[in-house]
N, C-alpha and C positions, 0 to 999 in steps of 0.2 A: 608848359607848365607840369605835365607827367614828371618830366624829369625835375623838375622842381620837388615836387612830392615823394618821389622815387629818392632823392638827397635827404630828406625831413627824414625819413622814414626810418632810414640809415641811422645817418646821426644820432635817432632815438632808442635805435637798436643797439648802437656802440659804445653808448654812455657807460656801461657796467666793463669794458676793456681799457685796462689803465696799464699802460708799462712804465715798468720802474727799472732803477739801477742801486744797486748800492742795497746796506742793510734797513733805510728809511722806513719800511715796511712793518717791521719789528718794533723801532722804535714808537711809529703811529699808533700802532695796536697799544702798545703796552700804557699808552697814555692814560687810556680807561682803567685801570685798575691803579695808577699810582695813590690816588686820594682815598682807595675803598681801603676798608678798616681789615682786622685781624680775619685771614680767611679761614681759620679753623673754626673761630666764633659765629659765622656767620652774620653777623651784624646787619640789621638793615640800614638803612639811609634814606631819608627823607629829601628829595630833590627840586628845586624849582621847574630843572631845564632838562634836556637831553643830557644823557648818559653818556659821555664820549660820539655826541651826534656828529654828522655830518650836515650842513643846511642844504644839500640836495639829497636828500635821503627820504623817499616816499615806500609808503605802503599797497603791497598788492592787494587790493577789494575786487573778489569774483564779481563779475557782471550781472548774476543774479542779486548780489548784495545791493548793487548801485539801483536796480529796476522795482528794488523793493521799499529802500528808500524814499525814490519819489511817487511809485502809487501805491503803495500800505503803510508804508512810514516803518516796516520792518524789514532785518536783516537778518540772514541765515551765520551765523559766526563762520571766520575762516577753520580751514584744518586746525584741529587739537592735537599738541604733543607736549608732554612733557619729558625734561631733559633731569635724570639722576644724577645725582651727584657724583663726579669723576666718571661719567659717561659718556661719548659724542652724540653729537645729535644727529641720528641716520636711519635709513629704515630695519639695519640687520638688529637680530635680536639681542645682538649683544652690547647694542645701545643704550638699554631702558629703557628707551621712548616708547609710549603707548598712544597710538593715534588711534583715536576712536573710528574712524568709517572703518577700519579693515580690522576692527574685532572681533566683529561678527562675521567670521569671514565666510559662514554657512549660509547666510542667509541674504540675498539681491532682491532688488524693491527695481521692476521696472514701470515707466509710464506710457500711458497708451498713444500720449503726443505729447514728446519733447519739446521742450524750446530751441529752434536750432540754434540761435544766440547763446543759452546756455550751455548747450553743448560744447558750443566750439571753446566756450570758455573753461570748461572744467576739462577739456582734452587737452587743451593747451594752457597751463597755468602758466607760460614762461612768459606770455604778455600781460603783464603786471602794470601795474598803475601809472609806475615810472616812463613805461609804452605813451600810455594816454596822455598823462601831464605835459610830454613834451610838446602837444600840441594848444600849452595853455594859451600862447600868444594869439595862436587863431579862434581862439572861444572854446573848446575841444577841452575839457576836462580842469580842474582848478587842484593846482599842487598846495597840499593841506600837510602841517605836523602831525604825524600817527597822536596816538593818545600817550604813549610811553616816551615819548620827549618831551612832555609836558608837566605840569604841576603836580606836585602830591602823588609824585611816583618812588616808590623802595627798591631798591636795590643791595640783591645778596649777591655775593659772591663765591665759587667754592670751587677749590683747585685738587686736582689728582694725581697724583705719578704712579707713572707704570714702566717697565721693561718689556719694550717690544722687539724682540730676536729677530723678527723676518723685517725691520726695516735697515735699509743699508743709506738711505739716505734722510736729507735732511728736509722736514715737511712740516708744513703748516696750513691747518686750514680754517676761517676765521667766517663766523659770523655775526662778529659785532659790529660791521659799518653798517653798509646800504644791504640792509634785507628783503627778503622775497622767498615764497614760500618754495621749499624744494630742494635747494641743494646749497653748500660752502663752498667759500673760493679756496683754492691750493694754492700754496706757493709754493715751490720747489726750487734746484740750486742748480742748474744746467752747468753745462761747461765754460759757455761766453753769453754773459749777461742773464737777465734774470727776466720774466715774464709772468705778470700776474693775469688773471683770467676770474673777472669777479662777478659771481652769478650765485649771490649768499642767500640765504633763507634764514630764517625764526620760526620756531612755532608759535603761534599767539591765540591765547584764550580771551574770551573778554574783557579776564581782569590782571592777564598776565602775559609777560614776554618772555621769552626764554632763547638767548642765545651760548655760543659752544665757540670753544676755541681752541684746537688740538695742536700741540705742536710737538714734532718728533722730532730729537736732534740727537744721532749717534747711539740710536738704539733706545733711548728714553723718551717715553711718551708724556706728555704734559695735558689734561684737560683743564682748562677753565669753563666755568659754566655761571654764566653771568643770567641774574633772573629779574626781571622788572615786575612790579604788580602795584596797585592801589595799595596805598599803605594804607593802616587798621583805622575805621573808621570813614573810610573813603571808599568811591565806588564809582562804578558806570552802569547805567542802564543795559537791561538785556538786549535789548533792540538796539543800541545807539551805534551814530557815524562812528569810522575809525577814527574821526580827528576829536571826539568829544572826550574832554578830558576828565582823571577823575576828581569827585564832587565829593563834600561831605556829604555824608548819609547821616539820617537819624537812627541810633540806634536805642532801640526802646526794652525793655525788660521782656523775659521769654513769656509773660502774659498778653500784654500789651501786641507783642508779635504775633504770640500764636489766634488773639483776636482776631489779629489785620489780615491774616491767613486763612481766616474760616475753622480755626483747630482747637477755639479755646474749652470745649467740654471737654477734651481728654486731659488738658492743664489742669483743668478745675476737678475734676474727676481725682486726677493724679495727687493735687493737693491736699483733699480731702479723707483718700485715704494714708495718707502721711507718706506718699511716695516719691514726692515732685524733689524732696532736699538731696535723697537717696538717688536719684536720676541724674542731679545737677551736678551730685559730686563736689568734693572741695576743692574751689580754686583750680578746676583740671576744665580741658576742652570738653565739650561737649557734642554730640551729634544725636537730635532727635528726629526720629520719623512720625508725625502727627498725624492721625488720621483724620480728616477732614469734620465738619459737625455733624454731616449728616451719618456719615458710616459708622461713625460712633453709635450716635443715637440709636440706630438700627441693632446694633454689636449688644449694647445696653439692653434693647429691649428681650432680644434675644436669651441673654444671660438670665433676666429675672423671670421670664417664662421657664428657664430651665429649674430654676432654685425653687422657683412651685410645684416642681416635681419634688417627691420626698426621696422614692428611690436615687434620682439623680444627687439630691442633695446627701443621702448616705455615702453612696460612691465617692463622692468628692472628699465627705470627711476622711474618708478608709483612703485618702489616696495619699501613698507618702510623695509622689512626685513635687519638685516646688516647683515646676513647668504648669501645675496642673492647678497651683494655689492663683485666688484672684489678683493676688501681687503682682505675679508673673506677667501681666500681658503689660505693665506700665515698664519694668524692664526691658520686656522684648523689645520695646522702640528706639531703646536710647543705645548708642555706641559712643565709646571712648577715643577723644578725638575730634579734629572739624575734617571730617569731610566734604570735599567737596565733590561733587558727581562729576563735573567734567574732568575730576584726574582719576577718577575710580574705573578701570579696566573690565570690560564686560567679562563675568564669570565669577567678579571678585567677593569672595565670604567675607563677611565683616560681623566680628564675632561682637553681640551684644553683651548687655552687662546682667541678663541671665547668664548662667551657667548651661554649657553646650550647646547654646540656640546661636544660631548665626542668619546673616540676612545675607543673601543672593542677589546683587545687583548687577540687572543685565540692563544694557543702552543699547539699540535699537536705531540706526541710522535712515531718514526718513528724505526722499527726493525733494531737492529744491522746489522743483516746479509748483508742489502741493502748496507752497507757502507758509509753511509752519516751521515748528522751531528744527533743527537739524537734526535732532536725536530726539526720543522720548525713552524714559526710564522707571525702571522696574523694580520693587522690593519682593523679594517671594510671589514673583508675577503679580504683585498688587501696584498697578498704575501709581507712579510718582509723579502730581499736582505742579506744587510750586517746590521748587530748591534754590538751595540755597540764599538763605533768608537769613542776614546774621542778628542777633540778640546780643543782651550783653549776656546772658549764661551760656547761650549756646547755639549752634547753627542749627536750622531748621528746613527740616523737607517735610511737605504734605503729603498723604495720600490718600486714595478713593477708596481705601478697605481697610479694615484691622488686620495685623499681621496676626498667627497662628501658629504657637509653638510647632515644630516640625520634631519627630519623633521617629518615625516609618520612612524606610525608602519605599520606591516607586514600586520595586515588586509586593513587599507587604500590603501595601494599598491596593492595590489592585486582588491579593489574596482575600481583601477582608470586604469587601461588595458582591452580593448576592449577583448582581446581573452582568457580570463579569468573570464567571466561574469557566464559560471554555475558553474563552481568549487563558485562565490561569493554567489547565488544562495543556492546551498546547505550547505556551512558552516553558512550561516544567517538561514535557515530554523532548522538546528540540534543544531544550538545554539554554534556549536566549534566558531566561531568567536567571542565570549569571550573571547577564550584562547589567540586568534590572536592578541586580543586588549590591552590585561594585559602586564605590565611591570614589573611583581613580578619574573617573567622566561624570559631567554632567548629559543627562539625557533626556529626549522627549519622546514621548510615543503615543500614538495616536489608537486607544481602546475599543474595539469593538463590542459592541453589546451581546449578548446572547440572542438577542431575536437579528440581528443582522445573520449572523449564520444563518439560519433561515432562510434567507434571499440566495444565498449561493447553489451555483448548479450542483446537482449530488455528487460528479465525481470534487470536485474541489473542495465541495464540504467534506468528504470524508478523507481526502487527503491529510486534512487540517485537522480535523477530530483528531485523526491516526497518529499526526506530527510523521507522516511519512513524505519520502518526495522530496517537494522543494516548499516542503510547510515552514522552514527559518527561512526562506526567502521572502516568503509573504509578511512575515510577522516584521521584518529587516526593512519592508519596502512602509512601515507603517513608524521606525523611529528613524530618530534625530541625534546625531552627537554633541549635542547643545540643547541650552534651553530655549525655547521658543516658547516665549508667551503670547496670547490672544492681542495683547497690545501691540506685536510688531506687523499687526495686518491692518490698514488704513485703506477708506474707505477711497474709491476715485484711483486705487496702486494696486499691481497684482503683485503679490507678496512671494518670491520661490525659495524655497527649503530644498536639500539636497538630503535625501534619504544615505541610509548605511549602505543600499547596494549603487549608492551614487545616480541616482535616476532622481528627475524633479519632482516637487508636489507644490502646486501653485493652489494658493491660499488667496481665496476673495472675499471679502468684508461685503455684505451686500442689507439693503434696507426692505424687509420684507411687507407685505400690505398689512400687516397691525401694526407699520409702525415701530417692529422690534429688529433688532441685530442677528444676524444670522451670518457666521463664517464656513464657508463651504470647501473642501478639499476637491480639487482638480474638477470641480463640478460635478461628483459624485455623490462623496460623504458629509455630513454635515454634523459641525460638534455639538451634540447636545446639552454637556459639563465640561466648561474648562476651566486650567489654571485650577487643576488639584496638585498641589505642591507637596513635593518629599524632599526630604535631605539631599538627596542626588538627582535631580530633577522634577519633571511635571508630566502630568496625564494629561491629556484630552479625551473626554468619551465622545465617540461617532458615533453614527447609525449604521452604517453600509463597509462594507470590508473593502479596502482599497487594492482593485487589482492588479497586476502585472504578469505581460506575458511570458517573464524569464521563468516566473515560477506557476505557471498553470499548468496541472494535467495536461499532457497530450489530448485525451477526449477532450476537455475543454476548449485545447486551444484551437482544437478542428472544428466546435461549433461557431468560435467567434472568426474564422477563416474560410465560413461558408459551406466546409464539405461535411453537409449533412448526411450523405447515401453511404460515404465510408464511414464513419462514424455510428449508422445506425446497421452497421453489416457488423462491427464491431462489437456492438452492446447484443444484437440479435442473436450472434454467436456466443452468447456469454463470456468472451475476451477483453473486454475493456478492461477489467481491472488488471490483467493482466499486462495491457499494454502501455496502461501509467505508472505503471512501477517499474518498465525498463530506463535502463540507464546509459550513456552515452550509445546511443542508438542514431543511426540517420531516418528517415522514415518519408517513402516518395506517396504521397497520396495521390488518387487520380482526383481530378476534378468532378463535380455532379454533373456535369455535361459530358463527360466520356462515360460516364457509369449509367448516364440513365437506360440507354438502351442496351444495355445485359444483361445475361441470365440470372445475375447475381441478384440484379438490381428488380428482375420481374418475380425472380423468387421471395425477394425481400416484403414486394406490395402484394403478391397474392399467397404464398403460403409461409409467412415468417417463422413461423413453427420449426418445420425445416431445417434451418438456418442454425438452431440452438446446439452446440458442440458437432459441428457438421464440422469433419477433420478435413474436407477439400476444402472447404471456407477457409479455417484455419492455413492451411498451405497458403492459399492464394493470399492473403493477409500477409503473411509473415513473408512472403517472398518478395512485399513494398518495405521491409525495413533490413537497413547492413548495419554492421559496427566495423569502425567507432563512428562518431557525430563527427560530418565531416562539411563543412561550409562551402558554399561555392567557392570561397577564395582558396581554399585549399584542396580541390579539386584536381585530379588529374585523370590521363586515360589510362583506365586500369579493367582489370574485371575485379569485382570483388565478391565474396560470399553473403549471400543473406543469410538471416534467420531459417529460414524455411531447408540451406542449404544448397541450391545450385547458385549458381553466379551471376550478378548482373552486369553488364557491361556500360564502364562511362567513357563518354566522348567530347569531346570540346572542341569548336568550332568558331571562325568570325565570319563579322557581319558586316565588315568595315572593307570596304572596296579596294581603299586605299592601305590601311594597316591590318594587312592579311594574317600578322602576325599578332595581332591582339586579340585573345581568344575571348569572347563575351555571350557567346550562346553553348548550353551544355544538355547533352540528352544521357538518359538512362534507359537501355535496349531501345535507343531510338525515341525514346518519347520526351520529346521536349520538356522543359524546366521550365513553366510560366510564373511562379510565385517561389522564394525560395528564403532561407535563412532566417524563417520564424522559431525563436528560438522555447524551448520549452523544459525548464527543469532538467538541465543537464542534455540534454538530447535536442536536434533541429528535425524540421518541417519542411519539406520542397515539396511544391505541388507539380504533376506531372499533366501533360493534355491527354492521356490514353490508362487505362490499365495496364500494369506488365504483366504476362505468364511468360515464365519455362521453358524456353524450347528443348525439345524433343528428338531432331535430328538434326545433322548433319546436313550440308548442301546437297550432297550424292543424294542422300535418302530423300530430299523435299524434293526434287527432279525427278526421281522414280515413283514419289507419290502422286506426281498431280500429272497424267496424262494428255494436259496441253504443251506439256514441256519437253513431250518425247523425240522431237524432233532436233531440238538442241541437245539432248541426253544422246543419241546417237551418235553428233558430230563429239561432243564428248568422250565416248567408246573409242570413237574411228581415230581421234589424238591421242589416244593413250593417255586420258588428263585423270583418270577415275578417282586416283589414287591422293590426287593432288586436293579433289574435293572432300576427301575425309579424313584430312590430316588436322588433327585440334589444336594442334602447336600455333598456328597461326589462323590468323584471321582473314578473312575476305569479303570484297565485295561482287558479287556474281548478277551481269545482266544478262536477263533471258528473254529471247524473242520468243512469243508465243507459235503454234505450228502456224496459224494462218498468215504470221508475218513471212515465215519462211516459202507457202505456197506464192503468197504474190512477187515474193521476190524471183520464183523458178519459171513464173508467169508473163513476167514485165518484160516490155519490151527493148530495153536496155541493157538486157542481158539472157542472154540464150544460151549459157552453159551452165551450171552447177556451180555454187560458188566455193566449193570447196574441192577442186581438178586435180589435186593433189594430197599426197600427205601433209606436206610442208603449209600449203594453202590451208588445209585444215587447221592445224595446228595454231598457226598464225590468226586463223578465225574465230578459235576460243581461246586465246590468250588476251588475243583484245576485249573480251566480256568479261575478263576477271581481272578484278585489283587486288591487289594485297595492300587493304586499308579497308577501314568501316566507313564507308561516305555513306551517313545518312541524309534523309531529303531534307533536315532541317537545316542541314549543313551545306546545301544548294540556294544559292543566293543569285540576284538577277545581278548579272556585270555585262559590261560594254566595255569597247575599245577604248581606253591601253590595257582597264583593268580587266583582262579577262584570265580567268583560274580553270586548271587545267589539274586532272588526274591522270596516272599513269597506270597504263595496262601493266601487267607483265610481260608481253612481249615487247614492253618498252615504248609502245606508242604513247602520246599523249591525247587526253582524252579531253577540249574542255568540257566544262559545266556550266549551265546558267539555268534563270528559272526563268519561264513565261509566264501561261497558265499555269503549267505545272513543271516539275525539276523535268531539264534538259540535259544529257549527254551526250554532246556530238551530234548527229543528226535524230536522235532518236527521243520520244518523250516517254519521261515514267510514269505506265497508266498502274503500277501496284508499287507501294511503296515497304522497305522496310519489314520485309518474312523476314523474322526471326531465326537462325539457325543456331546450332552449337560450336560452329566454329565462324560465323559471320553472319550475313544477311544478303536477301536476295532482293533485286529490285526486276520489274515485269518491266518490258519495254517495247515499244510498236516499230521498229525497226530496227533491221539488221546493221550494225555497225562495221564495215569495209574496213579491212586491213590496210593501210597505205603503205602502199611498196616503197621500200627503202631507194632513194638516187643512187645509180650505177657510180661509182667513183672513176673519172677518168684522168687518165695521164698525160699531162701536154710535154709535145716534145717540143725542145727550146732549138734543139741541135740536128741538122738533118744527118741521118744514120751515115756514115764513112761508105764512099761510094754508091752510094744510092741517090737516087733520085727523090728529092724534099718536095711534100704537096703539107701548104700549111693547112692544118684543121681550124674547121669554122668562126670556132672561140676563140683563135689564135690572138686576132686583137683585143680582143675582151680580158682576155686573162690576163694583159697590159693595162 
């Protein structure tokens, strides 16, 4: 049974692959054009059936459409694409096709709980309707003719020829046969025979079906575009099934159509003002954007109240601008030509009948799981409620508001508002205002009010108001390079937009307890005033500044990362602003836990006034800062100068038992980096587990300064290795047993003699305790056989390192770690590492000496 089903599946998938020989395909495809009208005139034909169709043709219907047909009686239209004359159907910009789902490429919509079946169909659209209809005999799906093969379908054909110098072979791309979303069939002429693989596609809209055929012959490229659509006076319901044919629709005059769409007040007002006839023109196609009755009545009420103001009436009478006259409101809502919204690309500017006034059309794709129409449209950010209704005089769209003349750009609008004065100043100081004045690209800006600046941390507020540091990054965090209307947010969906920094902004539309709608950005800022439209974009006023770590002052970032003591030391010293102004630096900030028992923390708590302008404190703080900015991925083992003047030593270690070459742990002066790579305005912040102090002595002076190391110092002097421990050109790790360890060793029963009986043994003993490398305790990890690690002493002996309760080196445990010196580090250990004697080399005699007696050695047999 399973084998039978597998065969059926295979047959359903292979119905598109048709091998052929000879030139039958071209002749078969040309049949579609033999009865068409003159190409140049693009005359429409009304057909009673399919145009060059095949009885086996079916159309892909996404799964969500099938589900909504059964459950909700609604249908989400398939992906829309429009083929321009003379251009192929494809995904490249050169094709002239505009696919709506990808117009708003900086806005994505995520659903909390997507339907797995819908996701599958959306992700794998090649499972078209033919696949499911192949099971029709088993009761799975019904093969139906698509609407564009039915009656009342008009066909237009256009042809374009061009020269393609890159084409070396004949090529035909055909999408007139069996259609399916996404790909057109390609026919080539190989050396032996021919083969056609047909996975065809056509772009479909509710009332239009567009296909193309591309023939490339000897470098000449011919593009044929075939458009099937419902003839004039015929149409299909917006939520119709894909097989629902074009049916005759009732076309009324403009007044009756407007009344049916709930927008008769605007038409009646235009007629009474004598503007309706001018709007509709003389036998020209016109598109009207009509405010609904509620919106227009509200607008007229505001106009009457304004006209009652004498001063405003005088100002209006003295105005010379035609856009401010009462009649301008009607022409502002009229556009020449029939503009179907499904054919309009996002951000398209439509010239109105009012000079110098345009309407910006925006389309926003909605997720199918919401069960809504696939797109929402806006005109100058005013939501379009109903669209594409044909009347005798015009094509009608209705709006939820009244369009207003746009005369100012986004920056000019900000300058005029008194509650946005601080933002205006910051924009001008950082020269970001130039972006908001440009008409090259649309822009959206979320503008915080003056009160929003009062909520800021003082250091961030100072940086912003002065326009210093990364103030421009904070501003760019509030800006998008597209027109983002509030219409794009939908209850039940999370809308993500990407700002000029490339960081995401998450917008949520919620319902307040007072049954009002509120939009929040990143769950931080609330939009107070939305959709303030300018000539080059839109403004949304918000109540809180949107933070971004990449633009925060260093002291503000320290507060967010809970480095409070280090930040308080900066503020108490009075150097906090100086640190905020640093650029291209790396700061190693000690954690609060590591600082809480230090002398600086005690003074900060008991006598903070002593820290102001304290030179020693400034040296301590500056020793934690190096130049340039270095992230962990760029760290290497080296010594770098600090702002204080002394150097810090960076070391890298591996904590992988198997992959010892993978360096995943970093230290600075043996202080471990516990949190790292927090960027702040051109600098980076790393957290370390101990405060850093510059070393003052070399290794020899450290031995001389500590009386507990006097016995080991004697051995160093007897071995004549003092010069080695004063060499600053190398870095060493010195393993030092205390005096009591030597006393226990000499008194032990295992050894009744001095461990250094000769000069050679003395030198070997000292050299076994010196490693020419910096081995911090943070770099010693637990290891077991066979993943044993070792370090090499300068004597050549390999010392095994591991960690139990404490770091261990050979037989000794480290009791005091990482005492920093100018030329290395010192570890205090609790046992003496006894040098291992090298095994004596034995020469095996294979042949007895001539003339002598041969006595085989004991290991002679072993040798073989």
